[in-house]
C-alpha positions in Angstrom: -9.0 -18.4 -12.5 -10.2 -16.4 -9.7 -13.1 -14.1 -9.4 -13.6 -10.8 -7.8 -16.8 -9.1 -6.7 -16.9 -5.5 -5.9 -19.6 -4.0 -3.8 -20.7 -0.5 -3.4 -19.5 0.9 -6.8 -21.2 4.1 -7.5 -23.4 4.3 -10.3 -21.3 7.1 -12.1 -18.5 4.8 -11.9 -20.3 2.0 -13.8 -21.4 4.6 -16.3 -17.9 5.7 -16.9 -16.7 2.4 -17.2 -19.1 1.2 -19.6 -18.4 4.4 -21.6 -14.7 3.6 -21.7 -15.5 -0.2 -22.5 -17.5 0.9 -25.5 -14.7 3.4 -26.7 -12.5 1.0 -26.6 -14.7 -1.6 -28.3 -14.3 -4.3 -25.4 -17.2 -5.6 -22.9 -17.2 -4.3 -19.4 -15.5 -7.5 -18.4 -12.7 -7.0 -20.9 -12.4 -3.4 -20.0 -12.2 -4.1 -16.1 -9.4 -6.9 -16.7 -7.6 -4.5 -18.9 -7.5 -1.7 -16.0 -6.9 -4.2 -13.2 -3.8 -5.5 -15.3 -2.5 -2.1 -15.8 -2.7 -1.1 -12.5 -1.0 -4.5 -11.1 1.6 -3.8 -13.7 2.4 -0.5 -12.2 6.0 -0.6 -10.2 5.8 -0.3 -6.3 7.7 2.8 -5.4 8.9 2.3 -1.9 9.5 5.7 -0.1 12.9 6.2 1.4 13.0 7.1 4.8 14.7 10.1 5.7 17.7 10.1 8.3 17.4 8.5 11.5 16.9 11.5 14.0 18.1 10.8 17.6 17.6 13.0 20.7 20.1 12.7 23.7 18.6 13.5 27.0 20.5 13.9 30.2 18.8 11.8 33.2 21.6 13.0 35.9 21.4 9.0 36.6 25.0 7.4 35.4 24.1 3.5 36.4 25.3 0.8 33.8 22.7 -1.0 31.8 22.6 -3.8 29.6 20.8 -4.5 26.1 18.6 -7.2 27.8 17.0 -4.0 29.9 15.9 -2.4 26.7 15.2 -5.0 24.0 12.8 -7.6 23.6 14.1 -11.3 23.6 14.5 -11.0 19.7 16.7 -8.2 19.6 14.0 -5.8 18.6 
């Protein structure tokens, strides 16, 4: 199983996690696995983008153009 190593954890955070583990009757390692498991199980909420807002400008030029002039080779 892979291992994680987390650096620069504030002492207050470590102390709070130790207290939490003790309250739940678990080792620090067991408590951390539980916290990580719960965080990983949370559903991913994807933000919906709002409607596309387009602005039309008038340049005074009326020349024909092609898609190739605007988009890259892959169509984006």
